[in-house]
C-alpha positions, 0 to 999 in steps of 0.5 A, a space after each residue: 499500499 501506499 496511502 494510509 486512510 486514519 480512522 472513517 471517524 475523523 473526518 469532521 472540520 477542524 476547530 480552532 487546535 485539531 479534529 475532533 470525533 468521539 474518543 480520537 482527537 488530532 492535536 494536528 492535521 497538514 497534508 502530508 502529517 496527522 498528529 493524535 496527542 494520547 495514549 498509544 496503547 488506546 489510539 492504535 486501535 483505531 489506526 489503518 495498516 500502514 507501509 512502516 513504523 519507524 519509533 523511537 520508545 522509552 527504555 524504561 532507564 528512567 530518563 524524565 519525559 514530562 507528564 504522563 511518561 513512566 519509564 521506569 516501569 515494573 511491567 516494561 515487557 508486557 508493556 511493549 508487547 501490548 503496543 507492540 502486538 497493535 502494530 500494523 505494517 509490512 516493515 517496522 524500525 523501533 529504537 530498544 536501547 542496549 539495555 532492551 536488546 535481548 528482551 526484544 530478541 526473545 520476545 518478539 525477535 526481528 528479522 534483523 538489527 540494524 546499527 545506528 552509528 552516531 560519529 559525535 556521540 560517545 558514552 561509556 561502555 564494558 569496552 570504553 567506548 560506545 557510539 551506536 545503537 541498536 534498531 530492530 528490524 521486522 521485514 525487508 527494506 526496500 532495496 539492498 542497501 547496508 544494515 549501518 545506518 550514521 546519523 550525527 547528533 547535533 544541537 538543535 534548538 527546535 527540539 530544546 526540553 526532550 530528553 535524548 531527540 534522536 537526529 534527522 538523518 536518523 530518520 530520514 534514513 529509515 524512511 528511505 530504506 522502508 516507506 516507498 515514494 508517497 507512503 505512510 509511516 506511523 511513529 507510536 511514540 513521536 517525541 518532537 517529531 522529528 519521524 513527521 518532520 522528516 517524512 513530510 520534507 520526503 514527501 511522504 505521508 505519517 501518522 505520530 502518536 505523543 501522549 506528553 502536549 508539551 512535545 505536541 506543541 513542539 511538533 506542531 511548530 516544527 510541522 507548522 514549516 513550510 517544505 519545498 519539494 
């Protein structure tokens, strides 16, 4: 498929903030992106099948994401299994964090593991320094490609306030790998909207879900900027 229709109930005219119908509320809508503010475990039930899922969920390592997010869940594996089981796409890329690779491999074995190489970001690890993160991949890329994505973390005033925003190139390289031209990508943990912004700039449609309203406002500002295709 190359397009996605959101829940049939989401068809009413936009009000001052977005589109409202029943239990679902679109916080932001334009020709490319639909953003929902809420818990993805609830909203995913209403989402269509898309061409790909690209997302970066909380890693359960105690980061402070603000209202509505508990990053120290006792039942973290069960929670991940719940929302991941609601995803509907032939290709999915989930950034799991190094600490959770074993959990995901046992719970929902991926087709392959991609490597995100982040050259300018080095943290301490057992062998000295770490500058890569895993991305679990289900399904196959659109075409033969390398399993290493290089994207440098750079200061970005647009995403201030989020504890671990991803760089735009991180999203664009996954979109190029997994989402056909004119296709649709879903990010159920939209954060500051990096996947959504990258999709819009690349001529793909995107659906985002974000539980924190402050981050939704950041996304709205980022997406309100025009894009030349």
